[in-house]
Structure formats: structure tokens, C-alpha cells
N, C-alpha and C positions, 0 to 999 in steps of 0.2 A: 786666083790670082794675081795676078803681078805686085808684088811690092814695091814700089815706089821708096827710093832710099833720096833724101835729099838733108842740106844746109839751111842757111839764113838765107834771106833775103840781102840783093847787094853783095852775090857769091862772091867771093875771094878765094885766093889757092889751096885754100882748107876748104871753106864749103863746096870748092867746085874738085879738086882731087877724091877729098873724103866718102863721096858718094857712091865715086865710081869702084876706089880698094874697096868699097863694103859690098856693093852688087857682086863686081866680081867675084867675094870670098861666097857670098849666100847661095850665087850660080853654080859656080865651079868645085865647091868646097862642100858646101849643107846640101846642093840640090835642092833648093828654092829659088820659082823661076823672080828674079827682081832687076830693076832697071831704076839707074838713078838720072835723076832729072835736077833741073835748076829751078829758084824762086827769081830768077832773072838774067839779065846779059852779063859773064865773068867778065870783072875787070881785065887793065892789058896783062899785068903777069898772067893770071887764070888763061887766057883765049892763049901765049907765048906757050906755057905750059903742055895744054892742049895740043897744037901743030907740035911743041919738040917731043914729044914722045906719042904722036900721029893717033891719038886720041881723037874721035867724032865728039862734037862738043854733045852731051846731053841738050833734051827739050825742056825747052823751058814751061813752066806748068804756071796759074796766078790761083788758082785753089786748087783744093781735091776733096772727092768725091766723099759724101757720109757711106762710112765702115769698106771704104779702099785701105788697105795696108800699106801702111809705111814704116820707113825707119827712120826718124830725125838723128842727124849729128849734126855736130859742130856748134848748137846752142840746144839751151831747154827753153827761149821767151816767143809766148806766144804774141807780142808784140814783130817779135823777125819771124813770123810762119806764116802760113796761110790763116783766113781766115773763117776757112770752118775746121780746122785744126781738132779739136776737139770732140766734133762728129768721125773723124777717122778711125780707124782701127788701128792705133800706137802700139806696132810691138814692143820697141827698141828705141831706147834713146845712147847716144852718144858724142859723150863732150867733158870740153874741158871749161866751160865759164861755172859761176859762181849758181848756186838754185836759187832762177828766181819767182819758179809758183805760176800757176794757172793755168798749167795742162792739165787734165781730164784723160784719163783713161777708159778704157770699157773692161780693164780686169788687169790681173799683177802681170806685168812684165820686166824688160830687163832692162834695167836702166845703171849705165857707166856713166858715173864724172869724178874722172882722176886728174887731179895738180900738175897735169903736164903740159908745154907748150903748144902740142899738137893735137888736133884729134887722131890722125894717123899713125902714131905713135899708138896712144891709146887701142887703135885696132890691129896692131903687127901684136901687142901683147895676147888679144881676145883670141887673136889667133891659136896663138901656141907652135907648136911642130909646123902643122898647118902653114903658115908663114916661107918656110922651106918651099912653096911651089908657087909662090908669088914670079906670073915671068917678068921682064925686065921692064916693061912699060905699066905694069903694078906698084915697081920699086920703082922706078923714076915719079910716076905723082908722089910716091909716096915721100919721096927724098924732097922733091919741090914743096911737099905743103909744110916738109917738116922747118924746111930752108926759108921759106918765106914767112912762118908765123915764131921762128924764133927771130931774125931778121941775121940769119948766118950768125946767130951766137950772141948775137947782141943784145937781145932782147932780154931784161930780168926774169924773163917768167922762164927763160932756158932752163931743161936742166942737164944733169949728167947722162941722164939715162936717155933724153929726146937726141944728145951729140953722139950718144954710142951709139946708137942705129941710124944717125945719119952719116957717121963713119964708115961704119957697115958698107950700107947701102949704094954711094958714093965707091966705093970699095969694089962691090959688085960687081959697078956698071962700069967699071972703069975711068970713071969721071975727077976731076979736080975740083974739088967743093969752090973752092974762089973762083975759079974763072965761072965755071956753072951759076953761080950766087951772082956775081954780075949781070950776066946777060938777063936774069931774073929780074934783079934790079932796074938793069937798065930797059924794059919792056915795061914796067910797073912806074920808073920816071917819066914817060912820055905821056902826056894829059891833052899833046896839041891839040887833039880833034874833039876834046869834050868839052859841052857847054859850062857855065859855071856852078850852073843849077846838078846838072849828070853828078860835077866833082863835090860838090857839098854831099851828094850823097849817097858815091861810089862805096866808100867805103864805111857806113854810119849805122849804128846804134839806137834805139830810142831807150832814155833813162828817164825814171822822175826822179827829183830831189827835191824833198822839203815842199812837196807840192808845183813845183816848177816841172815843164815839158820840155827834155834836151834831145834834139836829135846831137850827137858827140860823134862829128866827124873828123875822121883823122887819112890824112894822105902822107905816106912811106914813102918817100922817094931820095935819090940819090944827088938829084937837080934840084933842091928847095927854089932857085930863083926862077926855076919854071913857073913855081905855083906864086910864090910872092911878088913877082911880077904883075900878077894877077889881083892883087889883095882889096882893091878900091870895087872893082867888079865883082867879086865875089860876097865881100860882105854888103854890097847894092844889091846880090842876089837871096841872103838869109831871110829877110822880112819873106818873102813869096815864100820862102820854102819851108818855112818854119808852118806859116799859116797854111799852105797844103799841105802838109801833113800833120797838124793839129801839134804843133810845141810852142813852148813860151819861147826858143830860143837855138838859132844853130851853134854850135861850139865847134871850132875846125883847127886843127893842131896839125900843122904841117913839119912830121918827122923826119929830122933829117939823119937817114943812115949814116954815114960814116962821120959826122961829130956828134951823133949821138945827142943829140937836144931837140927839143921841138919849140919851134914857133909859132903861139898863139893868138887867134886872129881877136881883138879888142875893138867892136863896130858903138858899140854903146857903154852904157852901164852896169846895165846888168851883167855882158861880159868881163868886165872891169873886177866888177868885185865876186863874178869866178874865180878867175884869176888871181885876185892876191888872199880868200879867203882860203881858198883851197890849196894853192901851193908858195903860198906864203910872199910871191911877185911883191915889187914896186910895178905900177903898170903907170910910165908919163907919156905913149903916145895909141896908136892902133895897132900895136902888135906888143908883144914881148915874150922875150926867147927865156924857153924853161930848160937850166942844164940836165941835163942824165935821162928827162922825159924821152921815154919810147914807148911805155907800153900803154893801151885803153885799158887792157884787164886787169891791170894788174897799177897801175900809177893813178891815172888819171879818174876812172869812175870810183875807185874807193875814196878816191879824194876830195869829191865834187862838195862843195858847201855855195849856199844863195845867202 
């Protein structure tokens, strides 16, 4: 049977590119039949990367069949995976997020979770000498994943290992990192075609904190005004999205990539309390600027308090 390789729901560049990278590795190096698939439409940056490297968009699936062989990448959180995931034949997990718990496998499997900024960096390490066999389109996908997840090395999750690999890949491809990253971030920043509900779910993860369920949404952009001009409509959409998704509250952070800060929307007393208790902020209006906050994984999620 074909192994399906996929990342989390609301796929970003890493959850779009890494399945493609690992499916190539399984097919071409390990001789195992594998297919990259997605759990939703890729975001605008990921769509740009697919076009830039002439990669076919992977098929989108809504669930997995019982006993279907799968490899999970860029997450280990059941809330971000198909409902039937524990009935599947999970063969490996490759990730760089904290261990959440809740996944059950049919037997011992290979699990690699490392404190690096990007899943694709871990994949390069796992390939070892076989990484030299990567064609340019795989290298391009890998470079794109690293630049996206590190925000071109601005994110506090960035390690020297991620940076060194990105520099090597860019040199191999003859690319200027700053120029290419600017193209990626411009694609990520153009959200004009999306509804407020789509924006709130576009790059979001579900987390529970002290009995409260949150959809923690992040919009990384070089044009924060484009998003913040819609803040009233975004806040009006939050209760409906939270209700539909079984959450108590949507928390939205608009990350300004260039100024290295986040603006958090404050629609009500719960979000105000979260901002003040989690980040030591003083909230006086319906937004609050959080200097230096860039990473959901390292700075937002670990600090959330209610």
C-alpha cells in the first residue's frame, strides 16, 4: 500500500513542503511507495512555493482509512490530524513541536522530535549522506520550509543548524536568501482574498489552558496594516469561529515580520486577561502590541495563562 505522508491541518509551508520532501525520500531512496497529501488548502505562501518550484499540489484528504500506512510530519497533536488517525497504521512521526500526547500506534515506530526550527531540517539530518541525492526542486522546498519557519532567521526558534543548512541550500540553488524570502513573505502577506473566518483558521492551532479551549491564530506578515484594517470584522467573526470549532476563544496574533513584534486583538475580557497574565501587557484598547513576540511555538503557547 502507498504510504501517505502529511502534516497538520491548515497547512503552512513546512506542512506542505515537508510531506513532499519525505515522500521523495521514501520513493527514490528507500524504495517505498509514498505520496504526499494535505489536510486542507495550503496557505498563500505555501501555494507560492509550489508554483515557484513547479511542484504539483498534493491531494487534499479529509480522513484516513483504518490500517492505512501513514507518516506524520510537523505535528504530533491529534487535534491537528484526521479524526481516524489512531486507527491508521502510523509508521513514523517527524516533528519539532512539544510532545502533546494522545496518538496511539499499532506497534513500535520511529519517532523523531528535535528542538530545531523546521521539520525539513530534521529530514535533512535523517537522510544523512542520501541528502546529496536531492534534486533542485527538493532543495527548493526544503529551503522554503526553513525560511518560512524561521521567518528568515528572525524567529527565536531559529538554530545555527537551521541557518547553516539554509545557507548551503541557497548556495546550491544560486539563490539570494533575502530576495527569495521577500518573495515568500509578500505571498504570505496578501490575504485580501480570504474571509475573516478563513483568516482566523489559516494558521491556527488548538490548545487547552487551565480548562479553557483556545484556537491560537497567527498571521505572519510584512504588511500588518492589511490585516489590522480588518480588526473590527475579525473580532466580530471570532465568536462564531470559536463556537463552530468547539473553542472558548480565538486568540489572534498579527506578527510583524520586519519590526519583530506581534499585535494581539482584544475583543473581550477573556482575551484581555490572557494578554495581561501571559505577556505582562497593559491593555487599554482592542489591540495590544507585544514587542519581540514572533513565535507561537516558543513564545506564545508556553506562556498562555487565563
